[in-house]
C-alpha positions as CSV (number, residue, x, y, z in Angstrom):
1,M,-88.2,225.5,3.1
2,P,-86.3,228.5,5.8
3,L,-88.8,230.5,7.5
4,R,-89.7,234.1,5.7
5,R,-92.8,236.2,5.4
6,R,-95.6,235.1,3.2
7,T,-92.5,233.1,1.1
8,I,-92.6,229.8,0.0
9,H,-89.4,227.8,-0.2
10,V,-89.2,226.6,2.1
11,C,-88.4,225.7,3.1
12,L,-88.3,225.9,4.3
13,L,-86.6,225.2,9.3
14,S,-80.3,219.0,19.6
15,V,-77.7,221.5,20.4
16,L,-78.1,222.9,23.8
17,A,-74.4,222.9,23.8
18,A,-73.7,224.5,20.5
19,V,-71.7,227.8,20.4
20,F,-72.4,229.8,17.6
21,A,-71.2,233.6,16.8
22,A,-73.0,235.5,14.3
23,G,-70.5,236.0,11.3
24,Q,-68.0,233.6,12.3
25,R,-66.5,232.3,9.4
26,A,-65.2,228.4,9.7
27,P,-64.3,226.1,6.9
28,Q,-65.9,222.7,6.1
29,P,-65.3,219.9,4.1
30,S,-66.8,220.9,0.5
31,L,-68.6,218.8,-1.8
32,T,-68.2,219.9,-5.2
33,A,-70.4,219.7,-8.0
34,A,-68.0,217.5,-10.0
35,H,-68.3,214.7,-7.2
36,L,-72.3,215.1,-6.6
37,A,-72.4,214.6,-10.4
38,Q,-70.3,211.5,-9.8
39,N,-72.4,210.2,-7.2
40,A,-75.8,210.9,-9.0
41,Q,-74.2,209.5,-12.7
42,A,-76.6,206.6,-12.1
43,Y,-79.9,208.6,-12.4
44,L,-78.5,210.8,-15.2
45,V,-80.0,210.2,-18.6
46,S,-78.8,210.8,-22.2
47,P,-81.2,213.4,-24.0
48,A,-80.8,211.3,-27.2
49,A,-82.1,208.1,-25.3
50,L,-85.5,209.7,-23.9
51,R,-88.9,209.4,-26.1
52,D,-91.2,211.7,-26.5
53,Q,-95.2,211.0,-25.9
54,P,-96.8,213.3,-28.5
55,G,-100.1,212.3,-27.3
56,Q,-99.7,213.2,-24.0
57,F,-100.1,216.9,-23.2
58,P,-100.5,217.5,-26.8
59,R,-101.4,221.2,-26.3
60,E,-98.3,221.7,-24.7
61,G,-95.4,223.5,-27.2
62,A,-92.8,222.3,-24.8
63,V,-92.9,219.4,-22.5
64,Q,-90.3,218.2,-19.6
65,L,-89.2,214.9,-20.9
66,Y,-87.3,214.1,-17.7
67,H,-86.7,215.7,-14.2
68,L,-84.1,214.2,-11.9
69,R,-83.6,215.6,-8.2
70,Y,-80.7,214.4,-6.5
71,E,-80.4,215.6,-3.1
72,Q,-77.5,214.3,-1.0
73,V,-77.4,215.0,2.5
74,V,-74.2,216.6,4.1
75,P,-72.5,216.5,7.8
76,S,-73.3,220.2,8.3
77,G,-77.0,219.3,8.5
78,L,-78.0,220.8,4.8
79,S,-78.3,219.0,1.4
80,A,-76.7,219.6,-1.9
81,L,-78.7,219.1,-5.2
82,L,-77.9,218.1,-8.6
83,V,-80.7,218.8,-10.6
84,Q,-81.3,217.4,-14.3
85,R,-84.1,218.5,-16.5
86,V,-84.6,217.6,-20.2
87,F,-87.1,219.4,-22.4
88,Q,-88.8,218.6,-25.4
89,I,-89.4,221.6,-27.8
90,R,-92.6,220.7,-29.9
91,S,-93.3,223.8,-31.7
92,R,-92.2,227.4,-33.5
93,A,-94.3,228.6,-30.5
94,G,-92.7,226.7,-27.8
95,A,-89.3,227.5,-29.2
96,E,-90.0,231.1,-29.6
97,L,-91.4,231.2,-26.0
98,F,-89.3,228.4,-24.1
99,A,-87.4,229.5,-20.7
100,P,-86.5,227.1,-18.3
101,D,-88.1,229.7,-15.8
102,N,-88.1,227.9,-12.6
103,L,-84.4,227.1,-12.2
104,W,-84.9,228.6,-8.4
105,Y,-82.6,228.3,-5.8
106,D,-81.5,229.7,-2.4
107,N,-78.6,232.2,-2.6
108,G,-78.8,233.0,0.8
109,R,-77.4,229.3,1.8
110,G,-76.2,228.2,-1.3
111,R,-74.2,228.2,-4.2
112,F,-75.4,227.8,-7.9
113,Q,-73.2,226.1,-10.3
114,L,-74.1,224.9,-13.9
115,V,-72.8,221.8,-15.0
116,R,-74.2,221.9,-18.3
117,A,-76.6,223.5,-20.6
118,E,-77.1,221.7,-24.0
119,V,-79.2,222.0,-27.2
120,W,-79.9,218.9,-28.7
121,R,-81.0,218.4,-32.6
122,R,-81.5,216.0,-35.3
123,H,-81.6,216.6,-39.2
124,G,-84.4,214.4,-40.3
125,A,-87.0,212.6,-38.7
126,H,-85.1,209.5,-38.1
127,A,-81.9,211.1,-37.6
128,P,-80.3,210.8,-34.0
129,Y,-80.0,213.9,-31.9
130,A,-76.4,215.2,-31.3
131,I,-75.3,218.4,-29.5
132,A,-76.1,221.4,-31.0
133,G,-75.4,224.3,-28.8
134,Q,-74.1,225.1,-25.5
135,G,-76.4,227.6,-23.1
136,K,-74.2,229.6,-20.7
137,D,-75.3,230.6,-16.8
138,L,-76.6,234.3,-16.9
139,G,-76.5,234.7,-13.0
140,D,-79.1,235.9,-10.5
141,L,-81.8,237.8,-12.0
142,P,-81.2,241.4,-10.8
143,G,-83.6,242.8,-8.3
144,F,-84.0,240.0,-5.9
145,A,-82.6,240.2,-2.2
146,A,-81.0,237.2,-0.9
147,G,-83.2,234.4,-0.6
148,T,-85.0,232.2,-3.2
149,Q,-84.7,233.2,-6.4
150,P,-84.5,232.5,-10.1
151,R,-81.3,231.8,-12.0
152,R,-81.0,233.1,-15.6
153,L,-80.0,230.9,-18.6
154,G,-78.7,231.7,-21.8
155,L,-79.5,229.4,-24.7
156,P,-78.9,229.5,-28.2
157,R,-82.0,230.2,-31.0
158,L,-84.0,227.0,-30.3
159,H,-86.0,225.3,-33.1
160,A,-89.2,222.8,-33.1
161,G,-88.1,219.4,-32.3
162,D,-85.2,220.2,-30.3
163,R,-84.2,219.2,-27.2
164,V,-82.6,221.1,-24.2
165,S,-80.9,219.5,-21.4
166,V,-79.6,221.6,-18.2
167,I,-77.7,220.0,-15.3
168,Y,-76.6,222.0,-12.4
169,A,-75.8,221.6,-8.9
170,V,-76.8,223.7,-5.7
171,L,-74.1,223.3,-3.1
172,P,-74.4,224.7,0.6
173,D,-72.4,227.6,1.5
174,T,-69.5,226.3,3.4
175,G,-68.2,229.8,4.1
176,T,-71.1,229.8,6.9
177,N,-70.4,228.2,10.2
178,W,-73.6,225.6,10.5
179,S,-72.5,224.3,13.7
180,L,-75.8,225.8,15.1
181,L,-77.4,222.7,13.3
182,A,-75.4,220.3,14.9
183,G,-75.5,217.9,12.1
184,H,-79.0,217.4,12.0
185,F,-80.7,217.6,8.7
186,I,-83.5,220.2,9.2
187,G,-85.4,219.0,6.1
188,N,-87.0,219.5,2.6
189,M,-90.0,219.2,1.2
190,F,-90.3,218.7,-2.8
191,A,-93.4,218.8,-5.0
192,L,-93.1,216.9,-8.0
193,R,-95.3,219.0,-10.4
194,D,-93.8,222.3,-11.6
195,S,-94.7,224.9,-14.5
196,F,-94.2,222.5,-17.2
197,A,-95.9,219.5,-18.1
198,T,-93.9,216.7,-17.4
199,E,-93.5,212.8,-18.6
200,K,-91.3,211.7,-15.8
201,V,-90.0,212.8,-12.5
202,H,-87.2,210.9,-10.4
203,Y,-86.4,211.8,-6.8
204,V,-83.6,210.6,-4.9
205,L,-82.7,211.1,-1.4
206,A,-79.2,210.0,-0.3
207,A,-77.7,210.0,3.3
208,H,-74.9,208.3,5.0
209,E,-77.4,207.9,8.2
210,S,-81.0,206.8,8.3
211,M,-83.9,209.3,7.3
212,A,-87.2,209.9,8.3
213,V,-89.3,210.2,4.7
214,S,-93.2,210.5,4.4
215,A,-94.8,211.3,1.0
216,A,-98.5,212.1,-0.2
217,G,-99.9,211.2,-3.6
218,L,-96.9,208.5,-3.7
219,P,-96.1,204.7,-2.9
220,A,-93.3,203.9,-0.4
221,P,-89.8,204.8,-1.9
222,R,-87.5,202.2,-2.9
223,L,-84.5,201.4,-1.0
224,G,-80.8,201.1,-2.0
225,T,-77.5,201.6,-1.6
226,G,-75.7,204.1,-3.9
227,A,-72.1,205.4,-4.5
228,G,-69.5,206.0,-1.4
229,G,-72.3,203.1,0.7
230,L,-74.7,206.3,0.6
231,R,-78.1,205.0,1.8
232,T,-80.9,205.9,-1.0
233,W,-84.8,206.5,-1.1
234,E,-86.1,206.9,-4.6
235,W,-89.7,207.9,-5.7
236,D,-91.0,208.3,-9.5
237,A,-94.0,209.8,-11.2
238,T,-95.1,210.3,-14.4
239,D,-97.3,212.3,-16.4
240,L,-97.9,215.2,-14.5
241,P,-99.6,218.2,-15.6
242,A,-98.3,221.8,-15.6
243,F,-98.9,223.8,-12.0
244,F,-99.2,227.4,-11.9
245,Q,-99.7,229.1,-8.2
246,S,-102.4,231.7,-8.2
247,A,-103.3,234.1,-5.2
248,D,-106.6,232.3,-5.0
249,G,-105.7,228.9,-6.3
250,P,-104.6,226.0,-4.5
251,A,-100.9,225.2,-3.1
252,I,-99.0,222.9,-4.7
253,T,-98.9,220.1,-2.2
254,A,-102.7,220.3,-2.8
255,V,-102.6,219.1,-5.8
256,S,-99.1,217.6,-6.3
257,P,-97.5,214.3,-5.3
258,F,-94.9,215.4,-2.9
259,V,-92.1,214.0,-0.5
260,Q,-90.8,215.3,3.1
261,V,-87.6,214.3,4.4
262,S,-85.8,215.2,7.6
263,S,-83.7,213.9,10.1
264,F,-86.1,214.2,12.6
265,T,-88.6,211.5,13.2
266,T,-91.3,213.5,15.4
267,W,-92.4,216.8,16.1
268,A,-91.2,216.3,19.5
269,A,-87.8,215.6,18.8
270,M,-87.5,218.5,16.2
271,T,-89.2,221.1,19.3
272,R,-86.7,219.9,21.6
273,W,-83.8,220.8,19.1
274,Y,-85.3,224.0,18.3
275,G,-86.1,224.8,22.2
276,G,-82.6,224.7,22.9
277,L,-81.5,227.0,20.1
278,L,-84.2,229.4,21.2
279,H,-83.3,229.2,24.7
280,E,-79.6,230.2,24.0
281,R,-80.8,232.9,21.7
282,A,-83.1,234.1,24.6
283,Q,-80.7,235.1,27.2
284,V,-80.2,238.8,27.9
285,A,-78.0,240.6,30.3
286,P,-79.0,242.1,33.8
287,A,-78.8,245.6,32.5
288,L,-81.4,244.7,29.6
289,A,-83.6,242.7,32.0
290,A,-83.9,245.5,33.8
291,D,-85.0,247.9,31.4
292,L,-87.4,245.5,29.9
293,R,-89.4,245.0,33.1
294,R,-89.3,248.7,33.8
295,I,-90.7,249.5,30.4
296,A,-93.3,246.9,31.4
297,A,-94.0,248.3,34.9
298,G,-97.8,248.6,35.6
299,P,-99.3,250.8,37.8
300,A,-98.1,250.6,41.8
301,G,-99.8,248.7,44.0
302,T,-101.6,246.5,41.4
303,N,-101.9,242.9,40.7
304,E,-102.4,242.4,37.4
305,D,-103.8,239.7,35.4
306,A,-101.8,237.7,32.5
307,R,-103.8,239.9,29.7
308,A,-102.9,243.3,31.2
309,I,-99.5,242.4,31.2
310,V,-99.9,241.3,27.6
311,E,-101.6,244.2,26.1
312,R,-98.9,246.5,27.8
313,V,-96.3,244.7,26.6
314,W,-97.4,244.6,23.1
315,H,-98.4,248.1,23.0
316,Y,-94.9,249.2,23.5
317,L,-93.4,246.5,20.9
318,S,-96.1,247.2,18.1
319,N,-94.6,250.3,18.1
320,H,-90.9,249.7,18.3
321,L,-90.4,247.0,16.5
322,S,-90.5,247.2,12.3
323,Y,-90.3,244.2,10.1
324,R,-87.0,243.5,8.3
325,G,-86.5,240.1,6.8
326,V,-83.0,238.7,6.5
327,E,-82.7,235.1,5.1
328,D,-79.2,234.7,4.7
329,G,-77.2,231.8,6.6
330,V,-78.9,230.3,9.8
331,H,-80.4,233.2,10.3
332,A,-83.1,231.7,7.8
333,Y,-84.1,229.1,10.6
334,V,-83.1,230.3,13.6
335,P,-83.8,234.0,15.3
336,A,-81.2,236.3,16.0
337,P,-80.5,237.2,19.9
338,V,-83.1,238.7,21.6
339,S,-80.9,241.7,22.7
340,E,-79.9,242.1,18.9
341,V,-83.4,242.6,17.9
342,F,-84.8,245.0,21.1
343,Q,-81.5,247.5,20.2
344,S,-82.2,247.3,16.4
345,G,-85.6,247.9,16.7
346,Q,-85.8,245.4,13.5
347,G,-86.5,242.0,13.0
348,D,-88.4,239.3,11.0
349,C,-91.4,237.4,12.1
350,K,-89.1,235.1,14.3
351,D,-87.1,237.6,15.7
352,G,-90.3,239.6,16.9
353,A,-92.1,236.3,18.3
354,L,-89.2,235.5,20.3
355,L,-88.2,238.7,21.7
356,L,-92.2,239.1,22.8
357,V,-91.7,235.4,24.2
358,T,-88.9,236.0,26.2
359,W,-90.1,239.2,27.7
360,L,-93.9,238.0,28.6
361,R,-92.1,235.0,30.4
362,M,-89.8,237.3,32.3
363,L,-93.1,239.1,33.9
364,G,-94.0,235.4,34.8
365,V,-96.6,235.1,31.7
366,Q,-96.0,231.9,30.0
367,A,-96.1,232.4,26.4
368,D,-94.9,230.2,23.4
369,L,-93.1,230.8,19.6
370,A,-95.0,229.1,17.2
371,L,-93.5,227.9,14.1
372,V,-96.1,228.3,11.8
373,R,-97.4,226.9,7.9
374,T,-99.7,229.3,6.5
375,P,-102.7,228.1,4.4
376,A,-100.8,229.0,1.7
377,M,-98.3,226.3,1.8
378,G,-101.0,223.6,1.7
379,P,-101.2,220.5,3.5
380,I,-98.1,218.3,5.0
381,A,-97.4,214.7,4.5
382,P,-98.8,212.2,6.8
383,A,-96.7,209.7,8.8
384,N,-95.4,207.0,7.4
385,A,-96.0,203.3,7.7
386,Q,-93.5,203.4,10.8
387,G,-95.3,206.3,12.1
388,Q,-92.8,208.7,11.1
389,V,-93.7,212.2,10.3
390,A,-90.3,213.4,8.9
391,A,-90.5,216.7,10.9
392,T,-88.8,219.4,9.1
393,M,-88.4,223.1,9.1
394,A,-89.4,223.2,5.6
395,A,-92.9,222.7,6.6
396,F,-92.8,226.6,8.1
397,D,-92.9,229.8,6.5
398,H,-93.7,231.9,9.5
399,A,-93.8,232.6,13.1
400,L,-96.5,233.4,15.9
401,V,-96.5,233.9,19.8
402,Y,-99.0,232.1,21.7
403,I,-100.3,232.7,25.1
404,P,-102.1,229.9,27.0
405,A,-103.2,231.7,29.8
406,T,-105.4,234.1,27.6
407,G,-105.8,232.3,24.5
408,Q,-104.2,234.9,22.6
409,W,-102.3,234.5,19.1
410,I,-100.2,237.4,18.1
411,D,-98.2,238.4,14.7
412,T,-95.2,240.6,15.7
413,T,-95.4,241.5,11.9
414,A,-98.6,242.8,11.6
415,P,-99.3,245.4,14.8
416,H,-101.8,247.4,12.9
417,L,-104.4,245.3,11.8
418,P,-108.3,245.9,13.3
419,E,-109.0,244.6,16.7
420,G,-109.2,241.2,17.4
421,D,-107.7,239.9,14.2
422,L,-105.1,238.3,12.5
423,P,-103.8,238.6,8.7
424,Q,-105.8,236.6,6.5
425,G,-102.8,234.6,5.4
426,D,-102.7,233.1,9.5
427,R,-105.8,231.8,9.7
428,N,-106.4,228.3,10.0
429,G,-102.6,227.7,9.7
430,L,-100.7,224.7,11.2
431,A,-98.6,225.6,14.3
432,L,-95.9,223.6,16.0
433,L,-95.7,225.5,19.6
434,V,-92.0,225.3,20.7
435,R,-92.8,223.9,24.1
436,R,-91.1,220.8,26.0
437,D,-92.4,217.5,24.5
438,Q,-95.0,219.3,22.2
439,T,-96.0,216.1,20.0
440,K,-98.3,217.6,17.2
441,L,-99.1,220.3,15.2
442,V,-102.2,222.3,16.4
443,H,-104.4,224.8,14.2
444,V,-104.4,228.5,14.4
445,Q,-108.5,229.2,14.1
446,E,-110.1,231.9,12.7
447,A,-110.2,234.8,14.6
448,S,-113.5,234.8,15.8
449,A,-113.2,234.5,19.5
450,V,-112.7,237.4,22.2
451,A,-110.2,240.0,21.3
452,A,-108.3,241.8,24.0
453,T,-107.6,245.3,23.4
454,S,-106.7,248.3,25.1
455,A,-109.0,251.2,26.2
456,A,-107.7,253.4,23.2
457,G,-107.8,250.5,20.9
458,A,-104.0,250.4,20.2
459,V,-103.5,246.8,20.9
460,R,-104.7,243.9,18.4
461,L,-104.4,240.8,20.0
462,T,-106.4,237.8,19.2
463,A,-107.9,234.8,21.1
464,A,-108.4,231.3,19.8
465,H,-108.6,227.8,21.2
466,V,-105.5,225.5,20.6
467,P,-105.8,221.8,20.7
468,Q,-103.9,220.2,23.4
């Protein structure tokens, strides 16, 4: 789960000496789809060997008999996925309407590769299933920008009784230099329910190193050793009803079992790593620093408090920064350098947040960038039996600014709200303040406390209590 404004798919987010140049390309050892499929071979199934349970989900025209998600952590800090999905077409209507509509992946960081798509059919109630046709990859759905999007799949004409098996891989983009991650697996979250009623889901995490894992609605994972000495963690779930997201309905992690994984075992560890990245991105040349101080200068001879400084800086920035979301490569997780954001006058939530934090700190006002999980994303997993929380960037979909001295939260993507307000989607979110040794998440509370505004009403800042 990378950071993005109001988009779930997360997914979702200790390199103080890491060196990264935007746009730099570097070759990395690649994991092929064939190699990944070989590692996952023990978990792949033959569609002919599965048994449908007609009494389960009897009103569904098509059900998912088996859903495998095999996730292998790779040295870059990302992961490669191999997915198998086997569907049972139960009725004529199910055949006419069927579309595996949630083959979603992130084309900003991964490459989709169809391994095979097959239609299995039997001629007679007691005849064995056999391959009756092949599907093909039709590419990304037109109209989507870089980021999470559906992949189109073409299939032969289906009939009641058919089975459809789809196996595909999502491989990390090896053309991008991911050294900024320093090999840390920044994690993932996987909800076992999806838009098809499902009879069995099997999730496997494979890695050479130890991982922090936690889950909700599931027992402890089965531990094992897989191909090439990979450590494995496995979870299963059965008989899961279909889930459809709605604007006013619950988030999927509120109603589905889910798994949360990462190489970070505490929020403090992730904060130290991410804080190091922000420190590097916040460096500005002396000339730009002088410009920022000049723009923010108050009346001569006055001794202003923090609130007045915040008001003046935000008044300027809110009128000179426009939202522009770019989710390619490492920028999905890490802000662009502050100097680039200021000079271009454009950025996404984390770009604007880091610029404002850097500017305020330069003027002596303590401010923190906060990684935020908005309420629409749902809950996160509790700590596991070992006390680990599987701290992952995939938990967050937004970024705000928090100012301890005034108790203010600022959303740099929403400069023109009514005074004293945050966007509805921000309120009651969970936030990780990126400050030294921050050990837990805090709440972005309802915007009901004091708002600080300029006399002209041009500045919209929200005060709210942050638990310490």
